[in-house]
Structures are given as C-alpha cells and as structure tokens.
C-alpha atoms as an extended CHARMM CRD file, in Angstrom:
* protein
*
       120  EXT
         1         1  MET       CA             -0.8970000000       40.7170000000      -11.8640000000  PROA      1               0.0000000000
         2         2  HSD       CA             -1.0770000000       39.2530000000      -15.3750000000  PROA      2               0.0000000000
         3         3  GLU       CA              1.4210000000       36.5040000000      -14.4560000000  PROA      3               0.0000000000
         4         4  SER       CA             -0.6430000000       35.6010000000      -11.4010000000  PROA      4               0.0000000000
         5         5  ILE       CA             -3.7700000000       35.1420000000      -13.5080000000  PROA      5               0.0000000000
         6         6  GLU       CA             -1.8630000000       33.0730000000      -16.0570000000  PROA      6               0.0000000000
         7         7  ALA       CA             -0.4610000000       30.8740000000      -13.2890000000  PROA      7               0.0000000000
         8         8  LYS       CA             -3.9670000000       30.2720000000      -11.8690000000  PROA      8               0.0000000000
         9         9  LEU       CA             -5.3480000000       29.4220000000      -15.3050000000  PROA      9               0.0000000000
        10        10  GLU       CA             -2.4600000000       27.0340000000      -15.9540000000  PROA      10              0.0000000000
        11        11  ALA       CA             -2.9850000000       25.3250000000      -12.5730000000  PROA      11              0.0000000000
        12        12  LYS       CA             -6.6840000000       24.9140000000      -13.3670000000  PROA      12              0.0000000000
        13        13  ARG       CA             -5.8820000000       23.4660000000      -16.7890000000  PROA      13              0.0000000000
        14        14  ILE       CA             -3.3920000000       20.9820000000      -15.3170000000  PROA      14              0.0000000000
        15        15  ARG       CA             -5.8890000000       19.9100000000      -12.6330000000  PROA      15              0.0000000000
        16        16  GLU       CA             -8.5630000000       19.3200000000      -15.2870000000  PROA      16              0.0000000000
        17        17  GLN       CA             -6.1030000000       17.2500000000      -17.3300000000  PROA      17              0.0000000000
        18        18  LEU       CA             -5.1830000000       15.1720000000      -14.2790000000  PROA      18              0.0000000000
        19        19  LEU       CA             -8.8360000000       14.5490000000      -13.4290000000  PROA      19              0.0000000000
        20        20  SER       CA             -9.4550000000       13.5160000000      -17.0340000000  PROA      20              0.0000000000
        21        21  VAL       CA             -6.5820000000       11.0140000000      -16.9120000000  PROA      21              0.0000000000
        22        22  ILE       CA             -7.8190000000        9.6370000000      -13.5860000000  PROA      22              0.0000000000
        23        23  ALA       CA            -11.3640000000        9.2710000000      -14.9600000000  PROA      23              0.0000000000
        24        24  HSD       CA            -10.2290000000        7.4600000000      -18.0860000000  PROA      24              0.0000000000
        25        25  SER       CA             -7.8690000000        5.1280000000      -16.2520000000  PROA      25              0.0000000000
        26        26  HSD       CA            -10.3890000000        4.2620000000      -13.4950000000  PROA      26              0.0000000000
        27        27  VAL       CA             -7.8980000000        4.7790000000      -10.6760000000  PROA      27              0.0000000000
        28        28  THR       CA             -8.1970000000        6.3940000000       -7.2900000000  PROA      28              0.0000000000
        29        29  VAL       CA             -5.3790000000        8.6030000000       -6.0740000000  PROA      29              0.0000000000
        30        30  PHE       CA             -5.1830000000        9.5450000000       -2.4100000000  PROA      30              0.0000000000
        31        31  THR       CA             -2.7520000000       11.0490000000        0.0620000000  PROA      31              0.0000000000
        32        32  VAL       CA             -2.5770000000       10.8300000000        3.8420000000  PROA      32              0.0000000000
        33        33  ASP       CA             -0.6920000000       12.7180000000        6.5110000000  PROA      33              0.0000000000
        34        34  SER       CA              1.4840000000       11.1560000000        9.2090000000  PROA      34              0.0000000000
        35        35  ARG       CA             -1.6190000000       10.5390000000       11.3640000000  PROA      35              0.0000000000
        36        36  LEU       CA             -3.2510000000        8.5750000000        8.5070000000  PROA      36              0.0000000000
        37        37  ARG       CA             -5.8080000000       11.3210000000        7.8430000000  PROA      37              0.0000000000
        38        38  VAL       CA             -6.8760000000       11.6950000000        4.2120000000  PROA      38              0.0000000000
        39        39  THR       CA             -5.5430000000       14.9410000000        2.7440000000  PROA      39              0.0000000000
        40        40  MET       CA             -6.6360000000       14.3410000000       -0.8730000000  PROA      40              0.0000000000
        41        41  ILE       CA             -8.6490000000       11.7120000000       -2.7050000000  PROA      41              0.0000000000
        42        42  GLU       CA             -9.8650000000       11.6870000000       -6.2980000000  PROA      42              0.0000000000
        43        43  GLY       CA            -10.8900000000        9.0010000000       -8.7050000000  PROA      43              0.0000000000
        44        44  ALA       CA            -13.1940000000        6.2020000000       -9.6880000000  PROA      44              0.0000000000
        45        45  LEU       CA            -13.7640000000        4.7230000000       -6.2390000000  PROA      45              0.0000000000
        46        46  ILE       CA            -15.1620000000        7.9040000000       -4.7100000000  PROA      46              0.0000000000
        47        47  TRP       CA            -16.8820000000        9.0710000000       -7.8830000000  PROA      47              0.0000000000
        48        48  ASN       CA            -18.8650000000        5.8270000000       -7.8510000000  PROA      48              0.0000000000
        49        49  ALA       CA            -19.6990000000        6.1460000000       -4.1440000000  PROA      49              0.0000000000
        50        50  ARG       CA            -22.8860000000        7.8310000000       -3.0350000000  PROA      50              0.0000000000
        51        51  HSD       CA            -21.9940000000       10.1970000000       -0.1910000000  PROA      51              0.0000000000
        52        52  GLY       CA            -24.0990000000       13.2700000000       -0.7900000000  PROA      52              0.0000000000
        53        53  SER       CA            -23.2520000000       16.2270000000       -2.9800000000  PROA      53              0.0000000000
        54        54  ASN       CA            -19.8930000000       17.0180000000       -1.3740000000  PROA      54              0.0000000000
        55        55  GLY       CA            -18.0190000000       14.6500000000       -3.6900000000  PROA      55              0.0000000000
        56        56  SER       CA            -14.6290000000       13.8420000000       -2.2230000000  PROA      56              0.0000000000
        57        57  ARG       CA            -14.7490000000       16.6420000000        0.3370000000  PROA      57              0.0000000000
        58        58  TRP       CA            -16.3360000000       14.6200000000        3.1390000000  PROA      58              0.0000000000
        59        59  PHE       CA            -13.2900000000       12.3370000000        3.1750000000  PROA      59              0.0000000000
        60        60  ILE       CA            -10.7850000000       15.1010000000        3.8840000000  PROA      60              0.0000000000
        61        61  GLY       CA             -9.4480000000       14.8960000000        7.4310000000  PROA      61              0.0000000000
        62        62  GLU       CA            -10.9990000000       11.4790000000        8.0410000000  PROA      62              0.0000000000
        63        63  ASN       CA             -9.0350000000        8.3890000000        9.0360000000  PROA      63              0.0000000000
        64        64  VAL       CA             -7.9560000000        6.5140000000        5.8950000000  PROA      64              0.0000000000
        65        65  TYR       CA             -9.2030000000        3.1920000000        7.2850000000  PROA      65              0.0000000000
        66        66  ASP       CA            -12.6400000000        4.6760000000        8.0070000000  PROA      66              0.0000000000
        67        67  VAL       CA            -12.8100000000        6.1810000000        4.5130000000  PROA      67              0.0000000000
        68        68  PHE       CA            -11.9700000000        2.9600000000        2.6780000000  PROA      68              0.0000000000
        69        69  ASN       CA            -14.2170000000        0.9090000000        4.9640000000  PROA      69              0.0000000000
        70        70  ALA       CA            -17.0840000000        3.3070000000        4.1470000000  PROA      70              0.0000000000
        71        71  LEU       CA            -16.3020000000        2.9660000000        0.4370000000  PROA      71              0.0000000000
        72        72  ASN       CA            -16.3040000000       -0.8300000000        0.6860000000  PROA      72              0.0000000000
        73        73  PRO       CA            -19.4270000000       -1.8190000000        2.6340000000  PROA      73              0.0000000000
        74        74  LEU       CA            -18.8620000000       -5.5180000000        1.8540000000  PROA      74              0.0000000000
        75        75  LEU       CA            -15.7440000000       -5.5670000000        4.0240000000  PROA      75              0.0000000000
        76        76  PRO       CA            -16.4290000000       -7.2990000000        7.3750000000  PROA      76              0.0000000000
        77        77  GLU       CA            -16.5720000000       -4.9500000000       10.3610000000  PROA      77              0.0000000000
        78        78  GLY       CA            -13.1950000000       -4.4700000000       12.0110000000  PROA      78              0.0000000000
        79        79  GLN       CA            -11.3100000000       -5.5770000000        8.9000000000  PROA      79              0.0000000000
        80        80  HSD       CA             -9.3500000000       -3.1420000000        6.7160000000  PROA      80              0.0000000000
        81        81  PRO       CA             -8.5040000000       -3.3430000000        3.0210000000  PROA      81              0.0000000000
        82        82  PRO       CA             -5.1500000000       -5.1730000000        2.7650000000  PROA      82              0.0000000000
        83        83  PHE       CA             -3.6120000000       -2.5360000000        0.4900000000  PROA      83              0.0000000000
        84        84  LEU       CA             -3.6490000000       -0.0530000000        3.3690000000  PROA      84              0.0000000000
        85        85  ALA       CA             -1.1830000000       -2.1640000000        5.3680000000  PROA      85              0.0000000000
        86        86  ASN       CA              1.7410000000       -0.6110000000        3.5090000000  PROA      86              0.0000000000
        87        87  LEU       CA              0.7600000000        2.9110000000        4.5610000000  PROA      87              0.0000000000
        88        88  GLU       CA              1.8690000000        2.4130000000        8.1390000000  PROA      88              0.0000000000
        89        89  SER       CA              5.0930000000        0.7750000000        6.9500000000  PROA      89              0.0000000000
        90        90  ILE       CA              5.8420000000        3.7050000000        4.6500000000  PROA      90              0.0000000000
        91        91  ILE       CA              5.0860000000        6.2940000000        7.3260000000  PROA      91              0.0000000000
        92        92  GLY       CA              7.2800000000        4.2350000000        9.6890000000  PROA      92              0.0000000000
        93        93  GLY       CA             10.1550000000        4.5340000000        7.2120000000  PROA      93              0.0000000000
        94        94  GLU       CA             10.0660000000        1.0820000000        5.6180000000  PROA      94              0.0000000000
        95        95  LEU       CA             10.3080000000        0.8190000000        1.8370000000  PROA      95              0.0000000000
        96        96  PRO       CA              8.0540000000       -1.9350000000        0.5000000000  PROA      96              0.0000000000
        97        97  GLU       CA              8.6110000000       -2.7690000000       -3.1610000000  PROA      97              0.0000000000
        98        98  ASP       CA              5.5800000000       -4.4950000000       -4.5760000000  PROA      98              0.0000000000
        99        99  LEU       CA              2.3490000000       -4.1860000000       -6.4510000000  PROA      99              0.0000000000
       100       100  GLN       CA             -0.8320000000       -5.2350000000       -4.7460000000  PROA      100             0.0000000000
       101       101  GLU       CA             -4.1120000000       -6.0400000000       -6.4750000000  PROA      101             0.0000000000
       102       102  HSD       CA             -7.4490000000       -5.7110000000       -4.6630000000  PROA      102             0.0000000000
       103       103  GLN       CA            -11.1140000000       -6.0920000000       -5.5300000000  PROA      103             0.0000000000
       104       104  ILE       CA            -13.6380000000       -3.5660000000       -4.2260000000  PROA      104             0.0000000000
       105       105  ARG       CA            -17.1400000000       -4.0590000000       -5.5710000000  PROA      105             0.0000000000
       106       106  MET       CA            -16.7050000000       -4.8830000000       -9.2620000000  PROA      106             0.0000000000
       107       107  PHE       CA            -13.4630000000       -2.9230000000       -9.6470000000  PROA      107             0.0000000000
       108       108  THR       CA             -9.8910000000       -4.1470000000       -9.4410000000  PROA      108             0.0000000000
       109       109  TYR       CA             -7.3950000000       -1.7270000000       -7.9190000000  PROA      109             0.0000000000
       110       110  LEU       CA             -3.6330000000       -1.9590000000       -8.2740000000  PROA      110             0.0000000000
       111       111  LEU       CA             -1.4810000000       -0.2820000000       -5.6710000000  PROA      111             0.0000000000
       112       112  PRO       CA              2.1470000000        0.0800000000       -6.7150000000  PROA      112             0.0000000000
       113       113  VAL       CA              4.4060000000        0.8510000000       -3.8180000000  PROA      113             0.0000000000
       114       114  PRO       CA              7.7970000000        1.8170000000       -5.2610000000  PROA      114             0.0000000000
       115       115  PRO       CA             10.6620000000        2.9360000000       -3.0640000000  PROA      115             0.0000000000
       116       116  SER       CA             10.7050000000        6.6700000000       -2.5140000000  PROA      116             0.0000000000
       117       117  PRO       CA             13.9510000000        8.6340000000       -2.2490000000  PROA      117             0.0000000000
       118       118  SER       CA             12.3080000000       10.8880000000        0.3490000000  PROA      118             0.0000000000
       119       119  PHE       CA             12.2930000000        7.9920000000        2.8480000000  PROA      119             0.0000000000
       120       120  ALA       CA             15.8880000000        6.9700000000        2.2280000000  PROA      120             0.0000000000
C-alpha cells in the first residue's frame, strides 16, 4: 500500500514538472489516435484559448483538425493548419524528417517531426 501511494505522489510530481516546463517554454504538446482524435493536449495554445472552465478537457475525443481550427479562428473556413499535414503521413507509416514553423495568433509554433523507430 505504501509503495502505491509513493508511486501516485511521484507521478503527480512528474506531471507538475512537465506542466511547468511546458508553461515556461510556451509549447503545446498533443497526441492523437489512429482516427485523428485528440487523446491529450496541454500547453500555451489551449491555456490562452477561452473555452469555458474545462481547460483542455473539451478537446479530448475531438477531431484534431476541428480542435486546431477552433483554436485558430483567423484560419479561413475549410483550411487546416499546415503543420497537421504530417499527422496523416505519420499514421500512414511515412517518416517525414523536418521542422515546420507556424504562426497562430501572435505565437510561433515549431513542430519537429523526427523519424520514430516505432514506425520503422
């Protein structure tokens, strides 16, 4: 029982450290499943968005294109942020090797897309 409590406290501490690093570096970290549904999103982009008191929770399970279009209201309707183009390639098994830079509102976002051994 004691080890279980220690493990939970350690996980909480690590999560708080990660959130602190994300906040100080002004990045947004997100994950999607194979159907392009957001499974996790944290960081500057959503913290600066005004979507009620749920924080990042409203994004979970939503289509990644819909989420980033909602976060970037200046994007013309029907157009998607260019940095999302690599997601479908990665899920399809391709290994893009580049770094993309994008502007959303007054923030610049860099999306590194290194090769992943899990897709090899």
